[in-house]
N, C-alpha and C positions, 0 to 999 in steps of 0.2 A: 453431522457436526459441521460447524463453520470455523475455518481456520483464519486467524487474523495475524498479520505479520508487519513488523516495523523494524527499522534498524536499532531502535532504542525503545524508550518508554512513552514517546509522544503519541503513539497509536492507542494508548490506554484510554484516551478520551473517546476514540472511535469505538473501542470495545465496550465502554460504559454505555454509550448511546445505543449500541446494538443490543446490549443486555436489557435496557429499558424497553426498546421497541420490539425485540424478538425473545421474550423471556422463555418461550417454549423450546428454544434451540440451545444445544450445548455449544459453547464457544471455547476455542483453544487459542491462546495468545503466544506468539513467539517473538521475543526481542533478540535481535542479532547483535547484542552488545559487544561481542568480540571484534566487530568491524565498524562499530558506530564511532563517529558519524559517517554517513555515506557521501555527503556533499563533496569532499575533496578527492574521493576515489575515482580512478578511471572508469569510464562507462562499462568497459568489459568486466571489471571486477564487480561492479554493482549488479550487472546482469548475472554473473556467476553466483553471487550470493543470493539473488532473488530466486534463481532456479533451484538452488540447494534448499533454501528455506521453504519455498512452496512445495517442493518434493517431500520434505520432512513432514509438513502438515498433512499432505495427502496420504503419506504412509501411516500417519496416526489415525486416519479415517475421515479427514475433511472432505466433504462433498462440494464445498465452495471455498475459495480462498479470497480473502479481502487483503489487498496490499494497502496498508494504512500509512505507508511511507511515500511521500510525494517524489522523493528522489528515485526510489526504486520503481515507482509507477511510471515516471517519465522516461526512465532508461530501459525498462524491461517488460512493460505490460504486454506489448505485442508478442515478444518472445515467449512469455509465460503462456499466453493463449495458444500459441503454436505448439508448445511443448507438452502441455497437459490437456486432458479431456474433460476436466471439471471447469465450471464457470470461474473465471478470474475477474475480480472487481477491483478497480482502483479508486482511490479517493480524489486524485488529482482532477479528473474530469468535472468535478463540482465547480470549478472556476468559471466555466462557460455559462451555466445558468445564473451564477451570481452576477456576472457582468450584464446579462440580459435583464436582470431584476432591478438594476440601478437606473436612475434618470440620466446620469452622466456617462454611463458605460465605463466608469472607473471604479476599481476596488483596490484594497490593500491586500497583499499576499506576503506572508512570511515564508521564505523559502531558502534553501541552501543554494550556493552558487551552482551546484550540479543540476538542480531543478530549474533554476532561472535560465541557464544556458542551453537547455534542451528544447 
């Protein structure tokens, strides 16, 4: 099973794309709506929520965790990889290939202040 996590429902677009691309895999989505949005939260709280949510997905049987929340990925991806022994994938690193793919090296990114400032 692949676990997908976001602070809210924004990651559903990632979930849908994964379902189209990987129909043979079972997907489990966790929206941490009790703490949404993550943008204004202190980095320590975002990290705490990321560890808790990834841990829950792993307890449910996730062999891979996708962090579909840019704020959580920018604040906690390294911590999650140090904490858990399953592969942890963030969507935030997709910005670098997008920049390389443009002629100008400029792209538009929609992000919370928490993501922008990290």
